[in-house]
C-alpha positions as CSV (number, residue, x, y, z in Angstrom):
1,M,68.8,-15.0,-288.1
2,D,70.9,-13.5,-285.7
3,N,72.8,-9.9,-286.4
4,H,76.3,-9.5,-287.4
5,E,79.3,-7.3,-287.1
6,G,79.9,-5.8,-290.6
7,A,80.8,-7.7,-293.3
8,D,83.9,-9.6,-294.7
9,S,85.1,-9.5,-298.4
10,T,82.8,-12.2,-299.3
11,N,80.2,-12.5,-297.1
12,K,79.8,-16.5,-298.0
13,S,78.6,-17.1,-294.4
14,R,75.5,-15.4,-294.3
15,A,72.2,-14.4,-296.0
16,P,70.2,-11.2,-295.9
17,G,67.4,-11.4,-293.1
18,F,64.7,-11.2,-295.7
19,L,65.3,-14.9,-296.8
20,N,62.4,-16.2,-295.5
21,P,61.3,-19.5,-297.1
22,G,57.9,-19.5,-295.9
23,I,55.6,-22.0,-295.5
24,F,55.5,-24.2,-299.2
25,L,54.6,-27.6,-299.5
26,M,56.8,-27.9,-302.2
27,V,60.2,-25.8,-303.4
28,K,60.4,-25.7,-307.3
29,N,63.6,-25.3,-309.2
30,T,63.6,-22.3,-312.0
31,P,65.2,-23.7,-315.4
32,L,68.5,-22.4,-314.4
33,Y,69.1,-24.8,-311.3
34,Q,71.8,-26.8,-313.2
35,E,73.8,-23.9,-314.1
36,H,73.5,-22.5,-310.6
37,I,75.0,-25.6,-309.1
38,R,77.4,-25.5,-311.8
39,L,78.6,-21.9,-311.0
40,G,78.9,-23.0,-307.1
41,A,75.9,-21.0,-306.2
42,R,74.6,-21.4,-302.7
43,M,71.1,-22.1,-302.9
44,A,67.9,-21.1,-300.4
45,P,64.2,-21.5,-300.2
46,F,62.8,-18.0,-301.6
47,A,59.3,-17.6,-302.3
48,G,58.4,-21.0,-302.7
49,W,61.7,-21.4,-305.0
50,N,65.1,-22.6,-304.8
51,M,67.0,-20.0,-305.8
52,P,71.0,-18.7,-305.9
53,I,71.8,-16.3,-302.7
54,Q,75.3,-15.9,-303.6
55,Y,78.3,-16.7,-306.0
56,S,81.0,-15.3,-305.3
57,G,79.9,-13.2,-302.0
58,I,77.3,-10.7,-301.8
59,I,79.7,-7.7,-301.6
60,E,81.5,-8.3,-304.6
61,E,78.5,-9.2,-306.4
62,N,76.9,-6.0,-305.4
63,L,79.9,-4.1,-306.6
64,H,80.6,-5.9,-309.9
65,T,76.7,-4.8,-310.6
66,R,77.7,-1.2,-309.6
67,T,80.6,-0.9,-311.7
68,K,80.2,-3.8,-315.0
69,A,77.0,-5.8,-315.1
70,G,75.5,-8.2,-312.8
71,L,72.9,-11.5,-314.7
72,F,70.3,-12.3,-312.0
73,D,68.1,-15.4,-312.6
74,I,64.5,-13.7,-312.0
75,C,62.5,-16.7,-313.6
76,H,60.5,-17.3,-310.4
77,M,57.9,-14.1,-311.0
78,G,54.7,-14.5,-312.0
79,E,53.4,-13.3,-315.2
80,F,49.6,-12.9,-316.7
81,I,48.3,-11.9,-320.0
82,L,45.0,-10.0,-319.7
83,K,43.7,-9.6,-323.6
84,G,40.2,-8.5,-325.0
85,E,37.9,-5.5,-325.5
86,T,37.3,-5.1,-321.6
87,A,41.0,-5.8,-320.5
88,K,41.7,-2.1,-320.7
89,G,39.1,-1.2,-318.1
90,D,39.9,-4.3,-315.8
91,V,43.3,-3.4,-315.5
92,D,42.8,0.2,-314.9
93,Y,40.4,-0.7,-312.3
94,L,42.9,-3.2,-310.8
95,I,45.8,-1.2,-310.2
96,T,46.6,1.7,-308.6
97,H,48.4,3.7,-311.6
98,R,47.1,5.5,-314.4
99,T,47.0,3.0,-317.6
100,D,44.2,4.1,-320.0
101,D,46.3,6.4,-321.6
102,M,49.5,4.1,-321.6
103,P,50.7,3.5,-325.2
104,V,51.7,0.4,-326.4
105,G,55.4,-0.1,-325.4
106,R,55.1,1.4,-322.1
107,C,54.6,-0.3,-318.8
108,C,53.9,1.6,-315.2
109,Y,54.6,0.5,-311.4
110,G,51.4,0.0,-309.0
111,F,49.7,-1.5,-306.6
112,L,46.8,-4.4,-306.4
113,L,44.9,-3.3,-303.4
114,N,42.1,-5.1,-301.3
115,D,38.7,-2.8,-300.5
116,K,40.9,-1.5,-297.5
117,G,43.8,0.1,-299.2
118,K,46.1,-2.4,-298.2
119,I,48.9,-3.3,-300.8
120,L,47.9,-7.0,-302.0
121,D,51.3,-6.4,-304.6
122,D,53.3,-4.9,-305.9
123,L,53.3,-5.2,-309.9
124,I,54.3,-4.0,-313.2
125,T,52.1,-3.4,-315.9
126,F,52.8,-3.6,-319.8
127,K,50.6,-2.6,-322.5
128,K,51.4,-5.3,-325.0
129,A,48.8,-4.2,-328.0
130,S,45.5,-1.7,-327.8
131,G,43.8,-4.6,-326.0
132,E,46.5,-7.2,-324.5
133,F,48.5,-6.2,-321.0
134,M,51.0,-8.4,-319.3
135,L,50.9,-8.0,-315.4
136,V,54.6,-9.2,-313.8
137,V,53.6,-10.0,-310.4
138,N,55.7,-11.5,-307.0
139,A,57.2,-14.9,-307.1
140,G,55.2,-15.2,-303.8
141,T,51.9,-13.9,-304.7
142,V,51.2,-15.8,-308.0
143,D,48.5,-17.5,-306.5
144,K,46.8,-14.9,-304.1
145,D,46.9,-12.4,-307.2
146,K,45.9,-14.7,-309.5
147,E,42.6,-15.6,-308.0
148,W,42.0,-11.5,-307.0
149,I,42.7,-10.6,-310.7
150,K,40.1,-13.3,-311.7
151,S,37.3,-12.2,-309.6
152,H,37.4,-8.7,-310.5
153,L,37.7,-9.7,-314.5
154,S,34.9,-8.9,-316.9
155,A,33.5,-12.2,-318.4
156,E,34.6,-11.1,-322.0
157,T,38.6,-10.3,-320.5
158,Q,40.8,-13.8,-321.4
159,F,43.1,-14.5,-318.9
160,E,46.2,-16.5,-319.2
161,D,49.1,-17.4,-316.7
162,I,52.1,-17.7,-318.1
163,S,54.3,-18.2,-315.5
164,E,55.5,-21.5,-316.1
165,K,56.5,-21.1,-319.6
166,T,57.9,-17.8,-319.2
167,A,62.1,-17.3,-318.3
168,K,63.2,-13.9,-317.2
169,L,67.0,-12.7,-316.9
170,D,68.3,-8.9,-315.5
171,L,70.8,-7.8,-316.9
172,Q,72.0,-4.7,-314.6
173,G,74.6,-2.6,-314.6
174,P,76.3,0.5,-316.5
175,F,78.2,-1.4,-318.8
176,S,74.6,-3.5,-319.1
177,K,74.0,-1.5,-323.0
178,D,76.9,-2.3,-324.5
179,I,77.1,-6.0,-323.5
180,L,73.5,-6.6,-324.5
181,S,74.0,-4.6,-327.8
182,A,76.2,-7.7,-329.2
183,Y,73.9,-10.1,-328.4
184,T,70.4,-8.4,-330.1
185,N,69.3,-6.7,-333.2
186,A,67.6,-4.3,-330.5
187,T,68.1,-0.7,-330.8
188,L,68.5,-0.6,-327.5
189,D,68.9,3.6,-327.6
190,T,65.2,3.6,-328.2
191,I,64.3,1.9,-325.1
192,G,63.3,4.2,-322.4
193,K,63.0,4.1,-318.6
194,Y,59.6,2.0,-318.2
195,H,59.7,1.4,-322.2
196,F,59.8,-2.2,-324.0
197,L,60.1,-3.7,-326.9
198,T,60.4,-7.1,-328.7
199,A,63.4,-8.5,-330.4
200,K,65.8,-11.1,-330.7
201,V,68.2,-12.1,-328.5
202,C,70.7,-14.5,-329.1
203,G,68.1,-15.3,-331.8
204,V,65.3,-15.8,-329.7
205,K,62.1,-13.8,-329.5
206,T,62.4,-12.1,-326.2
207,L,60.4,-8.9,-324.4
208,I,63.1,-6.7,-323.2
209,S,62.6,-3.9,-320.7
210,R,64.2,-1.2,-319.2
211,T,62.4,-1.4,-315.4
212,G,65.3,-2.4,-313.0
213,Y,65.4,-3.0,-309.2
214,T,69.3,-2.1,-309.0
215,G,69.1,2.0,-309.4
216,E,71.7,0.9,-312.2
217,L,71.0,1.1,-316.4
218,G,69.7,-2.4,-316.9
219,Y,67.0,-4.3,-318.9
220,E,65.3,-7.6,-318.0
221,L,64.6,-10.2,-320.5
222,Y,61.0,-12.2,-320.6
223,F,61.4,-15.3,-323.4
224,P,60.6,-18.7,-323.7
225,K,61.8,-21.0,-320.4
226,E,63.4,-23.6,-322.9
227,E,65.4,-21.0,-323.6
228,A,66.9,-20.1,-320.6
229,A,70.2,-22.0,-320.3
230,K,71.1,-20.7,-324.0
231,L,70.4,-17.1,-323.1
232,W,72.5,-17.4,-319.0
233,D,75.3,-19.3,-320.9
234,K,75.7,-16.7,-323.8
235,L,75.2,-13.6,-321.9
236,L,77.9,-15.0,-319.1
237,E,80.8,-15.6,-321.9
238,N,81.2,-11.7,-321.7
239,K,84.3,-11.4,-319.0
240,D,82.3,-8.2,-317.7
241,V,79.1,-10.4,-316.8
242,K,78.9,-12.0,-313.6
243,P,76.1,-14.1,-312.1
244,V,74.5,-12.6,-309.2
245,G,72.1,-14.1,-306.5
246,L,69.5,-12.4,-304.4
247,G,71.6,-11.6,-301.6
248,A,73.1,-8.6,-303.8
249,R,70.0,-8.4,-305.1
250,D,68.6,-7.0,-301.9
251,T,71.4,-5.1,-301.0
252,L,71.5,-3.3,-304.2
253,R,67.6,-2.7,-304.2
254,L,67.8,-1.1,-300.5
255,E,70.5,1.1,-301.3
256,M,68.5,2.8,-303.9
257,G,65.3,2.4,-301.0
258,Y,63.2,-0.1,-303.1
259,S,60.4,-1.3,-301.0
260,L,60.6,-5.6,-300.9
261,Y,57.0,-7.3,-301.2
262,G,56.2,-9.2,-297.9
263,Q,59.1,-7.3,-296.1
264,D,58.3,-3.3,-296.4
265,I,54.8,-3.7,-298.1
266,D,52.6,-5.8,-297.2
267,E,48.9,-6.5,-296.6
268,E,48.9,-4.5,-293.6
269,H,50.2,-1.3,-295.0
270,T,48.8,1.2,-297.5
271,P,50.8,2.7,-300.3
272,L,50.5,6.3,-298.6
273,E,51.9,4.5,-295.1
274,A,54.6,3.4,-297.3
275,N,56.1,6.7,-298.6
276,L,54.9,5.5,-302.4
277,E,52.0,7.9,-303.1
278,K,53.4,8.7,-306.2
279,F,52.5,5.6,-308.2
280,I,48.8,6.3,-307.2
281,Y,46.2,8.0,-309.5
282,M,43.5,9.3,-307.5
283,E,41.4,10.8,-310.8
284,K,40.5,7.4,-311.8
285,D,38.1,4.5,-309.9
286,F,39.9,1.7,-308.9
287,I,40.1,-1.0,-305.5
288,G,40.9,0.6,-302.4
289,K,40.6,4.6,-303.7
290,T,37.6,4.9,-300.8
291,A,39.9,4.0,-298.3
292,L,42.9,5.4,-299.4
293,A,41.2,8.8,-300.0
294,K,39.7,8.3,-296.1
295,Q,43.5,7.9,-295.0
296,K,44.9,10.4,-297.1
297,S,42.1,13.2,-295.6
298,E,42.5,12.0,-292.0
299,G,46.5,11.6,-292.7
300,V,48.4,8.8,-291.9
301,K,50.2,7.9,-288.6
302,N,53.3,5.8,-289.2
303,T,55.3,6.4,-292.5
304,L,57.9,4.2,-294.1
305,V,61.6,6.3,-294.4
306,G,65.2,4.9,-294.5
307,F,68.1,5.2,-292.2
308,I,72.0,5.2,-292.3
309,A,73.5,3.6,-289.4
310,E,76.6,5.3,-287.7
311,G,78.7,1.7,-288.3
312,R,78.5,-1.4,-289.7
313,R,76.2,-3.6,-287.8
314,S,73.0,-3.7,-289.6
315,P,69.2,-4.2,-287.7
316,R,67.7,-7.1,-288.4
317,H,63.6,-7.3,-289.4
318,N,61.5,-6.2,-286.6
319,F,64.5,-4.2,-284.4
320,D,62.5,-1.9,-282.4
321,V,63.1,2.1,-283.5
322,V,63.7,4.3,-280.4
323,Y,63.5,8.4,-280.7
324,N,63.8,10.4,-277.6
325,N,63.8,7.6,-275.4
326,E,60.7,6.1,-276.8
327,A,59.7,3.1,-279.0
328,V,58.3,4.6,-282.3
329,G,58.4,2.0,-284.6
330,K,59.7,-1.0,-286.6
331,V,62.9,-2.1,-289.0
332,T,61.5,-3.6,-292.3
333,S,64.7,-4.2,-294.1
334,G,68.4,-3.9,-293.0
335,S,71.6,-4.7,-294.6
336,F,75.1,-3.9,-294.5
337,S,75.9,-1.3,-298.1
338,P,79.0,-2.4,-299.9
339,C,79.0,1.0,-301.5
340,L,78.5,3.3,-298.6
341,K,80.7,0.6,-295.9
342,K,77.6,1.6,-293.7
343,A,74.5,-0.2,-292.5
344,I,71.4,1.5,-294.1
345,G,67.3,-0.1,-294.3
346,L,63.8,0.9,-294.0
347,C,61.3,1.6,-291.1
348,Y,58.0,2.0,-290.0
349,I,57.7,5.1,-287.6
350,K,55.7,7.4,-285.8
351,I,55.0,10.5,-288.7
352,D,56.1,12.7,-286.0
353,A,59.4,11.2,-285.7
354,A,60.0,10.8,-289.5
355,K,61.9,14.0,-289.8
356,E,65.1,13.7,-291.6
357,G,68.3,14.2,-289.5
358,N,66.4,12.7,-286.9
359,K,68.6,10.6,-284.4
360,I,67.3,7.2,-283.9
361,T,68.4,3.7,-281.9
362,L,67.5,0.3,-283.3
363,S,67.4,-2.2,-280.4
364,N,66.2,-5.8,-280.1
365,G,66.7,-6.0,-276.5
366,K,70.6,-7.1,-276.4
367,I,72.1,-5.1,-279.8
368,S,71.8,-1.0,-279.7
369,I,72.4,0.3,-283.5
370,E,72.9,4.2,-283.5
371,A,71.3,5.4,-286.7
372,A,69.6,8.5,-288.8
373,I,66.8,9.1,-290.7
374,K,67.9,9.6,-294.3
375,K,65.5,10.3,-297.3
376,P,66.6,7.1,-300.2
377,P,68.2,6.9,-302.5
378,F,71.2,6.0,-300.2
379,V,73.7,6.0,-303.1
380,T,73.8,7.9,-306.3
C-alpha cells in the first residue's frame, strides 16, 4: 500500500499497512459478521478472516477508545486447552515465561520459540486450575501452533482446540470498568493486570481478563460463540461504547509500542532482538533456551526500537532506515498517531545506531521521512 501524507478526520479511504491478507484458501467470518455489516463497517481479509477495519474512521475510533470505551471483535483469535497432571510441566517447557509458580487466576504473556530461539508466536497463558491451562494464540498461526504444541506434549496431557466455539470481545478505555459493571456480577476491582476470573456477563458465563492491547484500562471477554451477538449488542447500548476496527487497534497498540506478530516479531527474530527479554525466564528449561543463551552471551547485532517522525507522514513496512548516510535497518510498523498528530513506528536497526534521540531518515527511494529514535510508549 502506498504512503500517504497525514490523515484526515475520518481516514475512511485507507486501511493501515499491517493489513496483509496473506494466502488463505478460504476467508472465515466471525459470528459478528452481520453485526459489522449492519453498522456499516469497512471489511477486509486479515489472517484468514473477514474483519472490520473501521466504522466511523480510524482516528475517531482511536481517540474514542483513549477517552471513553471501544468494543473490539477479537473472535478470530485461537484458544487451546491443555490439562492433566503433566500439563503444568509441558506448558512451562513450551513457553518462555515462568509458569510453574503461577496461581490459579493468573495469566502471563510469553513466546513459543523454535529450537533456534526464533519466535513462532506470542501468546497469553491462563492458569484455569491446578492442572488446566488455556493458551490464546494469534489467528494466523493457529494451525502452526497447534501442530507444534501437540508435538511437544506428554502422552498424558490432554489437548483441545476450542477456537471454533469460543468468542472474544475486548472492551477497552477509561470508562470500561464502569460500563462493564452494569452487565456483570463480577467485582471488577478484584481483577488486577494479568489476572482473570469467571463470572456472568449479560447472563452468560464469561472468562474476564485484563491483558489489553491498547494501553488503556480494559477487559477481555471469552464466552460461547453462540452468545456473541447478544453481548455485542448489549454493550453497544451504552452511549459511551463505540465499535472499533482493526485499523484503530493497530494505531492504539503502536502508540504503546506493542509488537504485532508477523510484522514486528516473527520466525526471523528472537525475543532478545525484539527488546522483549523481560518475557523470558532463563532460570528454567524451555524450547530455544540454548540458542538464546548463546545470542545473549555474544550480543545482538540488530534490535527493535521505536521512532517518532517530525511530521504526519508515516513510513510503510520495509522502508529503509538510514543513519549517518548508511542503511542500518528496516521499518516493521509505521502509522499516523491520532494522539500525537505525528507518525510513529518500530524498526529493526543495527545496535550501534539504536541510541535514544539518534536522528534517522526513513526512505523507500522516493519518499524520505525525518525521524528520531524514541523508546515506547509514545503515549502515556
